[in-house]
N, C-alpha and C positions, 0 to 999 in steps of 0.2 A: 086427379085434380078436379075440384068442383068447378062448375061453370061460373061461380062467383068471381073467379080470377081471369076469365077469358076476355080477350080483346077489349082493353080499355077500362075494365072495372077497377084496376089498380088505381087509376087516376081519380076515380070518384069516391073510393072507399076512404072513410076517415079512420085514423088510427084509434084503436080502443085505448082506454086509460089503464087497463088491468096490468100491463107489464112494460111500461115505457122506459124503465130504468135498466132493463136487461141488456147485457152485452150482446153484440152481434153474434158471437159464437153460441151463446145461450139461446138466442132466437133461432139459430139454425137447428139446434137440437130440438127445440119445441116444434119447429116446422117439420122436422123429420117424423115427429109423432102425430102430425096432422093438425097442428094448432094454427087455425086461420088468423087468429088475432096476432100471433107472432109474425105471420107472413105480412099482414097489413103494416105492422110497425117497421119491419125490415124494408118494405117497399117505400114507406113514407120517409125513412131515413136516407135512402140511397137512390131513389128513382131519378132525381135531378142530376146527380153526379153521373149515373150511367147514361142518361139521355145526353148530357153535354159531351161525354166521351164519345158516344156513338155519332154525334154530329160532326166529329172530326173525319168520319169515314163516309157517311151517307146523308141524304137529305132528311128534312124534318119528318115527313110522313113515314119513311122507312125507319128512322130512329124511333119514332113512337111505337111502331109495330115491334121492333127489335127489343125495346125495353120490356114489353109484355112477354116476349119469348124468353128473355133472360130470366125474368122472375118466374115464369112457368117452369124453366129448367131448374131453378132453385127449389121450387116446390117439389118437383119430381126427384131431384137428386140430393136433397138436403142430407139424407142418411149416408151419402158417400163422402161428404165433406170431412176431411181428416184433421183439419186445424193446423196444417203445416204452414199456412199463410194466413194473413188477415182475411176476413170475410170480404172486405172491399177489393182486395187483390183478386180473390176468386170471382167476384162479380164482374170486375173489369176484364178478366181473362175470358169469361163466358161471353161478355159483350163483344170483345175483340174478335173472337172466333165467329160469332154470328155476323158481325159486320163484314169480315173478310169473305165469308160464304155468300153474303148478299152481293158484295162487289164482284165476285166471280160470276154471278148470274146476270149482272147488268153491265152496260158499258161504263167506262170511266167518266166521272163528272166532276166538275169543280166543287171543292168543298168551301163553305163560307165560314171562316173563323169568326167574323163579326157576329153572326147569328148565335154561335155557341157562347160567345162572350156576353151577349145581351141577355141571356136567360138568367134571371135573378134567383139566387139560392135564398129561399125564405128563412133559412136557419142563420144567416149572417146579420150582424148589426151594421149600422151605417158606416162606421169607421172601417170595419173589415171589408165591406163592399167597395168603398172608395179605394182602399189599398189594392184590392184585387183588380179593380178596373185599371188602375195605373200600371200594375204589373202586367196585366193582360195586354194592354196596348203596346208596351215595350216588347213583350214576347211575340205578339202577333206580327209586328213589323219585322222582327228578326227571323221568325219562322218561315216567312215567305221566301227566304233565301236558301232554305235547307231542302234536302231531298225528303220524300215522304217518309222513309224509314227513320231518318234523323228527327223529323218533326214529331213522329209518334213517340220516340223516347223522351224528347223534351216535354211533350204534352203530358206524359205519364208522371214525369218527375216534378214539373212545376205546377201543372194544373191539378193533378191528382195526388201530389205529394207522396209518390211511391219511391221506395229505395231502389238501388241498382238491382239487388236480388229480386225484388218484386217485379221490376220492369222486365228482367230476364225471364221470370216465370210467365208473365202475361204474354210476352212476345215469343216465347218458346226458344229463347237463346240460352245456351248453356254458358255459365260464367267460369266454370272450372273444369 
């Protein structure tokens, strides 16, 4: 991995215009071949989603560090991606594992759902943003009444639009 991607460089690198229409799976193949531009595009597409997901587990600072670790793993392991799931499912599974590892190393702390909901996804238009905020507020109030395991499932389904099979893969639960 080049030092171009180390600690925070993902946040400042602008996505090149050479391959913006490539599918995520095609980007992973390009990344496996060492394509830094494809890595920047994949990061630009998914860093906010991964960061929001990580905020469900850890604080802001840790989430920022873990986002970098997730994409560092993508860079290193892109050749191992087999396409059995969507790239976003793979990214969130990596993020979940990193967050759980970080939590095992630190004492339990209160997670702030409002902070995660307040991060604006620049890819959304005003109408989608308003709808998401309304849905987020309803879910946030309901989530506070659930166990952490149940909150995680709801978060993956509603906030990250994952299917039951994808949630099972991310959480490591067998469905059959």
